[in-house]
C-alpha positions in Angstrom: 0.0 0.0 0.0 1.5 3.3 -1.0 2.1 5.9 1.7 -0.1 9.0 1.3 2.3 11.9 1.8 -0.3 14.7 1.2 0.1 15.9 4.8 3.8 15.2 5.2 5.5 18.6 5.8 2.4 20.4 4.6 1.1 23.6 6.0 -1.2 21.5 8.3 1.9 19.7 9.6 3.6 23.0 10.5 0.4 24.4 12.1 0.2 21.2 14.0 3.8 21.7 15.2 2.8 25.1 16.5 0.0 23.6 18.5 2.2 20.9 20.0 4.9 23.5 20.8 2.2 25.5 22.7 1.1 22.5 24.5 4.6 21.6 25.5 5.2 25.1 26.8 2.0 25.1 28.9 2.4 21.5 30.1 6.0 22.2 31.0 4.8 24.4 33.9 4.5 21.2 35.9 8.3 20.9 35.9 8.9 24.3 37.3 5.9 25.5 39.4 6.7 23.3 42.5 10.3 24.6 42.5 9.2 28.2 42.5 6.5 27.6 45.2 8.9 25.6 47.4 9.8 28.4 49.9 6.1 29.5 50.3 4.9 25.9 50.8 7.7 25.2 53.2 6.8 28.3 55.3 3.0 27.5 55.4 3.4 23.8 56.3 6.4 24.5 58.7 8.6 21.7 57.4 12.3 21.2 56.6 13.7 22.1 53.3 14.3 18.4 52.4 10.7 17.6 53.1 9.5 20.6 51.1 11.6 19.3 48.1 9.7 16.0 48.0 6.9 17.4 45.7 9.5 18.0 43.0 11.0 14.6 43.4 7.6 13.0 43.1 6.8 15.1 40.0 9.9 13.7 38.4 8.9 10.2 39.3 5.4 10.8 37.9 6.8 12.3 34.7 9.1 9.3 34.2 6.3 6.8 34.7 3.8 8.8 32.7 6.1 9.2 29.7 6.0 5.4 29.1 2.3 5.1 29.8 1.3 8.1 27.8 3.5 6.9 24.9 1.7 3.6 24.8 -1.7 5.3 24.9 -0.5 7.5 22.0 0.5 4.5 19.9 -2.8 2.8 20.5 -5.4 5.5 20.5 -3.7 8.5 18.9 -1.9 11.5 20.6 -5.1 13.4 21.4 -6.1 10.9 24.1 -3.0 11.3 26.3 -3.0 15.1 25.8 -6.6 15.3 27.0 -5.8 13.0 30.0 -2.8 15.2 30.7 -4.8 18.4 30.6 -7.4 16.9 33.0 -4.6 15.6 35.3 -2.9 19.0 35.4 -6.2 20.8 36.1 -7.3 18.5 38.9 -3.7 18.2 40.2 -3.2 22.0 40.6 -6.7 22.4 42.1 -6.0 19.5 44.6 -2.6 21.1 45.5 -4.3 24.4 46.2 -6.8 22.7 48.6 -4.0 20.6 50.3 -4.2 20.7 54.1 -0.7 19.2 54.7 2.5 18.5 52.8 1.6 14.9 52.0 -1.6 15.9 50.3 0.3 18.6 48.3 3.1 16.1 47.4 0.6 13.5 46.2 -1.3 16.0 44.1 1.9 17.2 42.5 3.4 13.8 41.8 0.4 11.6 40.9 -1.4 14.3 38.9 0.8 17.2 37.9 3.9 15.1 37.1 1.9 12.5 35.1 -0.1 15.3 33.4 3.1 17.1 32.3 4.5 13.9 30.8 1.7 13.9 28.2 3.0 17.1 26.7 6.5 15.9 25.9 7.4 12.3 25.0 4.1 11.4 23.2 4.0 14.7 21.3 7.8 14.4 20.5 7.2 11.0 18.9 4.0 12.2 17.1 5.8 15.3 15.7 8.4 13.0 14.1 5.6 11.2 12.2 4.5 14.3 10.3 7.9 15.1 8.8 10.5 13.3 6.7 13.0 15.6 5.0 12.7 18.3 7.8 12.1 15.9 10.6 15.2 17.0 12.5 14.3 20.7 12.7 10.7 19.9 13.4 11.6 17.7 16.4 14.1 20.3 17.6 11.4 23.1 17.4 9.0 21.0 19.5 11.7 20.0 22.0 12.5 23.6 22.6 9.1 23.8 24.4 10.5 22.6 27.8 13.2 25.3 27.6 10.6 27.9 26.8 8.5 26.7 29.7 11.6 27.1 31.9 12.0 30.6 30.7 8.4 31.7 30.9 6.8 30.0 33.9 9.2 30.6 36.9 8.9 34.4 36.8 5.2 34.3 36.2 4.5 31.9 39.0 6.8 33.8 41.3 4.9 37.1 40.5 1.5 35.6 41.3 2.7 33.8 44.4 4.0 37.2 45.8 0.8 39.0 44.9 -1.9 36.4 45.5 -0.3 33.5 47.4 0.6 30.0 46.3 -2.9 28.6 46.7 -4.6 31.1 44.5 -1.8 30.7 42.0 -2.3 27.0 42.0 -6.1 27.4 41.4 -5.3 29.8 38.5 -2.9 27.4 36.9 -5.6 24.7 37.1 -8.1 26.8 35.3 -5.5 28.0 32.7 -4.4 24.4 31.8 -8.0 23.3 31.3 -9.2 26.2 29.2 -6.1 26.2 27.0 -5.0 22.6 26.6 -8.4 20.9 26.0 -9.3 23.1 23.0 -5.7 22.6 21.6 -6.0 18.9 22.1 -9.1 18.9 19.9 -6.9 20.0 17.0 -4.8 16.9 17.1 -7.4 14.3 16.0 -6.1 13.6 12.5 -3.8 10.5 12.5 -0.3 10.9 11.0 0.1 10.0 7.3 2.3 7.0 8.0 -0.4 5.6 10.4 -3.2 6.1 7.9 -1.2 4.5 5.1 -0.9 1.0 6.4 -2.8 -1.3 8.8 -1.1 -2.6 11.9 -0.2 -5.9 10.2 1.3 -4.4 7.1 4.9 -5.1 6.1 7.2 -2.3 7.2 9.0 -0.3 4.5 11.5 1.6 6.6 14.9 2.2 5.1 16.5 0.9 8.3 15.7 -1.4 11.2 17.4 -2.8 14.3 18.2 -5.8 12.2 20.1 -3.6 9.8 22.5 -2.9 12.7 22.7 -6.6 13.5 20.7 -6.0 16.7 17.3 -7.0 17.9 14.7 -4.3 18.6 15.1 -4.8 22.4 18.9 -4.7 22.2 18.8 -1.4 20.3 16.3 0.0 22.8 18.4 -1.0 25.7 21.5 0.7 24.2 19.5 3.9 23.6 18.2 3.8 27.2 21.8 3.3 28.6 23.0 6.2 26.4 20.2 8.4 27.6 21.0 7.7 31.2 24.7 8.3 30.7 24.5 11.5 28.7 22.1 13.1 31.2 24.1 12.1 34.3 26.9 14.1 32.6 24.5 16.9 31.6 23.1 17.3 35.1 26.5 18.1 36.7 26.7 21.8 35.5 22.9 22.2 35.2 22.1 21.2 38.7 25.2 22.3 40.6 26.4 25.4 38.7 24.8 27.9 41.1 26.4 26.1 44.1 29.7 25.8 42.3 29.8 29.5 41.7 29.0 30.1 45.4 31.8 27.9 46.5 34.2 29.8 44.2 33.2 33.0 45.8 31.3 34.5 42.9 27.9 34.2 44.6 24.6 32.5 43.7 23.4 35.4 41.5 26.3 34.9 39.1 25.6 31.2 39.0 21.9 31.8 38.2 23.0 34.1 35.4 25.2 31.4 34.0 22.5 28.9 34.2 20.0 31.2 32.4 22.6 31.8 29.7 23.2 28.0 29.4 19.4 27.3 29.0 19.0 30.2 26.6 21.8 28.8 24.4 20.1 25.4 24.7 17.2 26.7 22.6 19.7 27.9 19.9 21.4 24.5 20.2 18.2 22.5 19.7 17.3 24.5 16.6 20.8 24.3 15.2 21.2 20.6 15.8 17.8 20.1 14.1 19.1 21.6 10.9 22.2 19.4 11.2 20.2 16.3 11.9 18.3 16.7 8.7 21.6 16.5 6.8 23.6 13.9 8.7 20.9 11.7 10.5 20.1 10.8 14.0 23.1 8.7 15.0 25.7 11.2 13.7 23.9 14.0 15.5 23.9 12.0 18.7 27.6 11.4 18.4 28.3 15.0 17.5 26.3 16.4 20.5 27.7 13.9 23.0 31.2 14.6 21.7 30.9 18.3 22.1 29.3 18.0 25.5 32.3 15.9 26.5 34.6 18.7 25.3 32.6 21.3 27.3 32.8 19.3 30.5 36.5 19.0 30.2 36.8 22.8 29.9 35.3 23.1 33.5 38.4 21.3 34.9 41.2 23.8 34.1 39.1 27.0 33.9 37.2 28.4 36.9 37.6 32.2 36.4 34.4 34.3 36.2 34.6 35.2 32.5 35.7 31.6 31.7 32.7 30.1 33.4 30.3 32.4 31.5 31.9 31.4 28.2 32.0 27.7 29.1 28.3 27.8 30.3 27.3 29.3 27.0 29.3 26.7 25.1 27.8 23.9 27.2 24.3 25.1 26.3 25.2 25.3 22.6 26.7 21.8 22.6 24.2 19.8 24.6 20.8 21.0 23.4 20.6 18.6 20.4 21.3 15.4 22.3 17.8 14.5 23.6 15.9 15.2 20.4 18.4 13.1 18.5 17.1 10.0 20.3 13.7 10.6 18.9 15.1 10.8 15.4 17.1 7.5 15.9 13.9 5.8 17.0 12.1 7.0 13.9 14.9 5.8 11.7 15.1 2.3 13.1 11.6 1.5 14.5 8.1 1.3 12.9 5.9 4.4 13.3 3.4 2.6 15.4 6.0 1.9 18.1 7.3 5.5 18.2 5.3 6.7 21.3 6.3 3.9 23.6 10.0 3.7 22.5 10.6 7.4 22.6 8.8 7.5 26.0 11.2 4.9 27.3 14.3 6.8 26.2 12.9 10.1 27.5 12.3 8.4 30.9 15.9 7.2 30.8 17.2 10.8 30.3 15.1 12.1 33.2 16.4 9.3 35.4 19.9 10.3 34.3 19.3 13.9 35.3 17.9 12.8 38.7 20.7 10.3 39.3 23.4 12.7 38.1 22.2 15.6 40.3 22.2 13.4 43.4 25.5 11.7 42.5 27.4 14.9 41.9 26.2 16.2 45.3 27.3 12.9 47.0 30.7 13.1 45.4 31.1 16.7 46.5 30.1 15.8 50.1 32.7 13.0 50.0 35.6 14.9 48.4 34.8 18.5 49.4 35.3 19.6 45.7 33.3 19.6 42.5 36.5 18.5 40.5 35.8 14.8 41.1 32.1 15.4 40.2 33.1 16.9 36.8 35.4 13.9 36.2 32.5 11.6 37.0 30.3 13.4 34.5 33.0 13.1 31.8 33.3 9.3 32.4 29.5 8.9 32.1 29.6 11.0 28.9 32.2 8.6 27.4 29.6 5.8 27.7 27.2 7.7 25.4 30.0 8.5 23.0 31.0 4.9 22.9 27.4 3.7 22.2 26.9 6.2 19.5 30.2 5.2 17.9 29.3 1.5 18.1 25.9 2.0 16.5 27.2 4.4 13.8 30.0 1.9 12.8 27.5 -0.9 12.5 25.2 1.4 10.4 28.1 2.2 8.1 29.5 -1.3 7.7 26.2 -3.3 7.3 23.7 -3.3 4.5 20.6 -1.1 4.9 18.3 -4.1 4.9 18.8 -7.1 7.1 
């Protein structure tokens, strides 16, 4: 059966990309709102800082678990279903958090509802976006993946403003209403199935130009390698992202300088994602993954000999420019080697691995600092983890270049 390409990279596909980018930016609030509200929540419930940090931890857990579940729902029922469920979960979750009488009620509302709801606006939409583009798939995926950086730039100052003026409970109620009235109508625009899914029934013979077998691997073996690479690259990525502010404080530059460097890094990350998107359309997912991991490796090494104020600003900018294309590259690799009907679950699994890597790396770097009294060993640890990703990307690329396209 011939693939109907009428909608591939059409005006509708680009308009759909704009809708999904908006959804990712709105849904990404779940990753930032609890962080901004932490001091106010801690003060109201009179708990320790560690206890007040639990809501964010549970949000990350909910996001990880939700990424896989929402991806499977997307593969089976279409992407509109998980987005609707995500909007409802965010709406109910923020309302429940606003009504919370104690920290545990607040934590459960954030983790079980807000975290899972947010997950519906990243991995499933990332996989679905890749199904609407072929020649410009890299840049399309990169544009969408910029949504979580946009959310990080937009939501924290907004949430902080309304917490200061109206309190964290009223802010939570307002976010509940905003998510419902914006996300549900946007979800209704995502009903049309992707061209590749309309073109062939579930049992049809796959016609992909590549497959895991073309690499001499089983589907599960390739998935495991991508998961390991995702964990490793994000353990490395988390070192400067999570600890840069504390590192600058230890060096005597103050937390404000560290916050400026972190903002610069995330801003450059948006540029990086778009730039790597263009590159990916020309060299493919595996080469882009290797390029991004290799450049991130180089940037991490720069942190070892240089710790001057100007040097750290420059390295932070370079790190942002180098690492932004790594995570979207995984989605491209999945689309290059797996059937479209598997995209949601498989991309969700890799995204979950990257989130786990960020959580593990953030904790591990802190533990190494506590043990050694210095961040030097933590940077070395990140560099070693980064080498794992580089090695996997090299391994897969060599097999892709030395084996025939069809197994």
